[in-house]
C-alpha angles and dihedrals in degrees: 000000000000128000130216109215112207131196141147129231090229089058089056092046092051092047091050091049091049091051091051099249109156114244092241089061096049097096093048091047092052091054088057095042089053087067096058095107092044106046104013134241097287093057092042090053090053091049092049089054091050089053092056101264111141120248091242092053092045092050092050092050093050090048091052093049093043089055089051092053091052090053091048089060090064118100100220142033090014096147093044091052093048093049089049090055091050097051094096094044109038130054120256089238092062094044089050089057089056089053092050093049092050091048094051092044094061111189096353111136096251122162123185108230115180090192093065105109112162096204098226108113098214095077112107106172140006116008130189144183132193115224141176121204100241100043124080113228126011138299091220145338147179144137148181121323115175097173103042099087091046089059088069100037145026098262128070107227121183111230145163134196147151142207133219128218100229096186092051091049091051091050091053092046092050094047091050097043093242097145117097113250094255089060100035092053096041126102127227091237142359094233143008117220107212123227106210102170142353092254093061097038093100091054091048090053090048092050091050089053092049092051093047090050088056091057102264125134104238135189119194116207103244100226142020110274145145116302093233093052092051093048090049090052092051091050092048092059094040099249103160101207138039129196117214123199108188128164093274094049092049093049093050099038092245138122130212114227118201122197103216093197097055101022091233120136137183137182118233137164117278091246091058097045098099092053091058096054117082117221 
């Protein structure tokens, strides 16, 4: 249930020209327009004015994009209606490119959205973003940039590309239960080795190595911190066990193993630690 929003930099240029935005203000205006879905039309209009765009031009732009949003709420013939509204503003060549993209894309959920800006100035052609309804921002985006490679070399090479927001995708997958059970029910590690102070950090690192060598998946807390904070962290990411190396344990060659699910803990010799951690 994702949507691929499609636009073209020439569409934006033609809309800006139609609204009466001077060419030297185009780049600044696009930076503001790129924020429409984040701060809303009223705030974007204010920002356009602060960038030197006239009130009349700003009002026309917001009206054009508001009309687009109304069309996007329709359930059928959305792209056809949007293209029809752009006929008197945008060149036939650019609209033909939209048609070609839609033809090649087959049944992909593509929606033409003239308000999509992608504020980076190096885009020269088609631009796109991937969105889901209940997540602010995009899961990915990109477009055509014919001049970017030439900025770093002697030859102008047409190119296109996109990037994906891995963390956002993982959030959506987790919220919607899209992970298979063996992943959804898994834990990031079998045990967390606590790091209580800088003096014992070397021994904590050594214990983590010993446990890993025995076949356990081990996370070492990255810095010395309070015991309670480290246990809370382990519990928050569903690590079932924690290994504690306090002064007494270090002196006696032992380790205290705490079961974070039951709250039970026991102290055993370092050599027996791996046998007391379920995995």
